[in-house]
DRENPA-3360 file (N, C-alpha, C; in nm, 2 decimals, always signed):
BEGIN
1 = MLAGVLVD = +22.13/+8.56/+8.23/+22.27/+8.59/+8.21/+22.29/+8.74/+8.19 ~ +22.39/+8.80/+8.25/+22.43/+8.94/+8.24/+22.56/+8.95/+8.17 ~ +22.57/+9.03/+8.07/+22.69/+9.06/+8.00/+22.74/+9.19/+8.06 ~ +22.85/+9.18/+8.13/+22.91/+9.30/+8.20/+23.04/+9.33/+8.13 ~ +23.06/+9.46/+8.10/+23.18/+9.51/+8.04/+23.23/+9.63/+8.11 ~ +23.36/+9.63/+8.15/+23.43/+9.75/+8.21/+23.51/+9.81/+8.10 ~ +23.50/+9.94/+8.08/+23.57/+10.01/+7.98/+23.65/+10.13/+8.04 ~ +23.76/+10.17/+7.97/+23.84/+10.28/+8.02/+23.78/+10.41/+7.97;
9 = EYFRIMRA = +23.85/+10.52/+7.99/+23.80/+10.65/+7.96/+23.79/+10.67/+7.81 ~ +23.85/+10.59/+7.73/+23.83/+10.59/+7.58/+23.74/+10.49/+7.53 ~ +23.67/+10.42/+7.62/+23.57/+10.32/+7.59/+23.63/+10.19/+7.53 ~ +23.76/+10.17/+7.56/+23.83/+10.05/+7.53/+23.80/+9.94/+7.63 ~ +23.78/+9.82/+7.59/+23.75/+9.71/+7.68/+23.86/+9.68/+7.78 ~ +23.83/+9.69/+7.91/+23.93/+9.66/+8.01/+23.91/+9.51/+8.06 ~ +23.78/+9.48/+8.08/+23.74/+9.34/+8.12/+23.60/+9.32/+8.09 ~ +23.56/+9.19/+8.07/+23.43/+9.16/+8.04/+23.39/+9.02/+8.09;
17 = ALVPFGVV = +23.27/+9.00/+8.12/+23.23/+8.87/+8.18/+23.08/+8.84/+8.14 ~ +23.05/+8.71/+8.13/+22.91/+8.67/+8.13/+22.88/+8.61/+8.27 ~ +22.78/+8.67/+8.33/+22.75/+8.64/+8.47/+22.62/+8.57/+8.48 ~ +22.61/+8.45/+8.53/+22.48/+8.38/+8.55/+22.38/+8.46/+8.63 ~ +22.25/+8.44/+8.60/+22.15/+8.51/+8.67/+22.15/+8.49/+8.82 ~ +22.19/+8.37/+8.86/+22.20/+8.33/+9.01/+22.30/+8.42/+9.08 ~ +22.41/+8.45/+9.02/+22.51/+8.53/+9.08/+22.46/+8.67/+9.09 ~ +22.40/+8.72/+8.98/+22.35/+8.86/+8.98/+22.24/+8.87/+9.09;
25 = RARARPVE = +22.15/+8.78/+9.09/+22.04/+8.78/+9.19/+22.10/+8.78/+9.34 ~ +22.20/+8.70/+9.36/+22.25/+8.69/+9.50/+22.33/+8.82/+9.54 ~ +22.38/+8.89/+9.44/+22.47/+9.01/+9.48/+22.41/+9.14/+9.45 ~ +22.30/+9.14/+9.38/+22.23/+9.27/+9.35/+22.16/+9.32/+9.48 ~ +22.15/+9.45/+9.49/+22.09/+9.52/+9.60/+21.98/+9.62/+9.55 ~ +21.87/+9.62/+9.62/+21.76/+9.72/+9.58/+21.81/+9.86/+9.60 ~ +21.76/+9.95/+9.51/+21.79/+10.09/+9.52/+21.65/+10.16/+9.51 ~ +21.59/+10.19/+9.63/+21.46/+10.24/+9.63/+21.44/+10.37/+9.56;
33 = SVNGWRFI = +21.54/+10.46/+9.56/+21.53/+10.59/+9.50/+21.50/+10.58/+9.35 ~ +21.54/+10.47/+9.29/+21.52/+10.46/+9.14/+21.43/+10.34/+9.11 ~ +21.38/+10.28/+9.22/+21.29/+10.16/+9.21/+21.35/+10.05/+9.12 ~ +21.48/+10.02/+9.15/+21.55/+9.93/+9.07/+21.65/+9.85/+9.15 ~ +21.75/+9.79/+9.08/+21.85/+9.71/+9.15/+21.99/+9.75/+9.10 ~ +22.09/+9.73/+9.19/+22.22/+9.77/+9.15/+22.31/+9.64/+9.17 ~ +22.39/+9.61/+9.06/+22.48/+9.50/+9.06/+22.62/+9.57/+9.03 ~ +22.72/+9.55/+9.12/+22.85/+9.61/+9.09/+22.94/+9.50/+9.04;
41 = LRDDIWKL = +23.00/+9.52/+8.93/+23.09/+9.42/+8.87/+23.23/+9.44/+8.93 ~ +23.24/+9.38/+9.05/+23.37/+9.39/+9.12/+23.47/+9.28/+9.07 ~ +23.60/+9.30/+9.11/+23.70/+9.20/+9.06/+23.67/+9.06/+9.10 ~ +23.61/+9.04/+9.22/+23.59/+8.90/+9.27/+23.49/+8.83/+9.19 ~ +23.41/+8.89/+9.11/+23.30/+8.83/+9.03/+23.36/+8.73/+8.94 ~ +23.48/+8.76/+8.88/+23.54/+8.67/+8.78/+23.58/+8.53/+8.84 ~ +23.59/+8.53/+8.97/+23.63/+8.40/+9.04/+23.52/+8.31/+9.08 ~ +23.39/+8.36/+9.06/+23.28/+8.28/+9.10/+23.24/+8.17/+9.00;
49 = DGVEDVTT = +23.18/+8.07/+9.05/+23.14/+7.96/+8.97/+23.04/+8.00/+8.86 ~ +23.06/+7.96/+8.74/+22.97/+7.99/+8.63/+22.99/+8.12/+8.56 ~ +23.08/+8.20/+8.61/+23.11/+8.33/+8.55/+23.22/+8.30/+8.44 ~ +23.19/+8.35/+8.32/+23.28/+8.33/+8.20/+23.35/+8.46/+8.17 ~ +23.48/+8.46/+8.17/+23.56/+8.57/+8.13/+23.56/+8.58/+7.98 ~ +23.51/+8.68/+7.92/+23.51/+8.70/+7.78/+23.59/+8.82/+7.73 ~ +23.68/+8.86/+7.81/+23.76/+8.98/+7.78/+23.84/+8.95/+7.65 ~ +23.91/+8.84/+7.64/+23.99/+8.82/+7.52/+23.90/+8.82/+7.39;
57 = QLREVEAD = +23.79/+8.76/+7.40/+23.70/+8.75/+7.28/+23.65/+8.89/+7.24 ~ +23.61/+8.97/+7.34/+23.56/+9.11/+7.31/+23.68/+9.20/+7.26 ~ +23.79/+9.18/+7.32/+23.91/+9.26/+7.27/+23.94/+9.23/+7.12 ~ +23.93/+9.10/+7.09/+23.95/+9.06/+6.95/+23.85/+9.13/+6.85 ~ +23.73/+9.13/+6.89/+23.63/+9.20/+6.81/+23.65/+9.35/+6.81 ~ +23.69/+9.40/+6.92/+23.72/+9.55/+6.93/+23.84/+9.58/+6.83 ~ +23.94/+9.49/+6.83/+24.05/+9.52/+6.74/+24.01/+9.50/+6.59 ~ +23.92/+9.41/+6.56/+23.87/+9.39/+6.42/+23.80/+9.52/+6.38;
65 = IEHAHNRV = +23.72/+9.57/+6.47/+23.64/+9.69/+6.43/+23.73/+9.81/+6.41 ~ +23.83/+9.82/+6.50/+23.92/+9.93/+6.49/+24.00/+9.92/+6.36 ~ +24.04/+9.80/+6.32/+24.11/+9.78/+6.20/+24.03/+9.81/+6.08 ~ +23.90/+9.77/+6.08/+23.81/+9.80/+5.97/+23.78/+9.95/+5.96 ~ +23.77/+10.01/+6.07/+23.75/+10.16/+6.07/+23.87/+10.23/+6.01 ~ +23.99/+10.19/+6.04/+24.11/+10.25/+5.99/+24.12/+10.23/+5.84 ~ +24.08/+10.12/+5.79/+24.08/+10.09/+5.64/+23.99/+10.19/+5.57 ~ +23.88/+10.22/+5.63/+23.78/+10.31/+5.57/+23.83/+10.45/+5.56;
73 = L = +23.91/+10.49/+5.67/+23.96/+10.63/+5.67/+24.08/+10.63/+5.57;
% end
């Protein structure tokens, strides 16, 4: 399982998903220059079987953290 998160320029959550290994394996491509693999979290990933959109849950956690941080200040 891959947890993928897209953030904006302020590191606020734009979109997030839990992606099954099978999806990652099928879509990842080797990158010889770094001896690794590249998986691009494109918009169509969210439509694939087994992918779970967790954007709402992570945004709720993000809001809770921001609220707690503001209370401390």
